[in-house]
N, C-alpha and C positions, 0 to 999 in steps of 0.2 A: 646966131648959133650955127656953126659949120656942121654939115652932114658929111660923114665919112662914106665914101663909096663902098657899098657892100660887095663882097665877093659873090660872084654868081654861083648859085647852087646848081647841082645836076640831079637828074633822075634817069632811070633806065628807060630810054625811049622805045626800046623793043618790047617792053613789058607794060608800060603805063602810058596813058594819054591824059594831058591836063584838061580839067573840067571845072566849071563853076556850077555848083548844084544849087538850084533855086526852089524854094517851097512855094507852091501855088497858094496855099492857105495863108501863111504868115508873111511871105515876102523875104524871109531870111535867106541869105546867100552864103555859101561856103566854098572856098577854093581848095582844090586838091587834085588828086590823081586817081584815075579809074584803071583798075587792072583789066587789060584787054581780054584775057582769057576767062576770068571769073566774073567780071563786072563789079567787083568789090570796090567801093569808094573809100579812099583814105584822105581825110580832111587835113589840110595844112594850116589854113587860117580862115577866120570869119571875115566876110566882106560887108562892111558897114556903109561904105561910100565909094565913089569913083577912085579916090586916091589909094584906097586899100587894094582895089583891083589892079591898078597900075603898079603898085608896089609888088604884088604877087608876080605879075608879068615880068617886071624888071629882075626880080630875084632869080627867076629861072630862064631868062632870056627868051621870052615868048612874044610873038608879034600879035597873036590873037588867041583867045580861049573860048571855046564854045560853051553855051549854057545848056544845062539839062534840067527839065522840070519833072 
């Protein structure tokens, strides 16, 4: 099965920072963006494994994403 190359998505870099939010209790991880001014987190996708994390990074053209607990 051929995979189509996805168009890279954009976000407002002056207003948001990419973050992977991790739960200490359950280990659940969610990728999204944190508003720099308010600290509000907007979830984009659930991270179940390493390939999900890589997919998130590729979608937005990121080389690394910090984790928050």
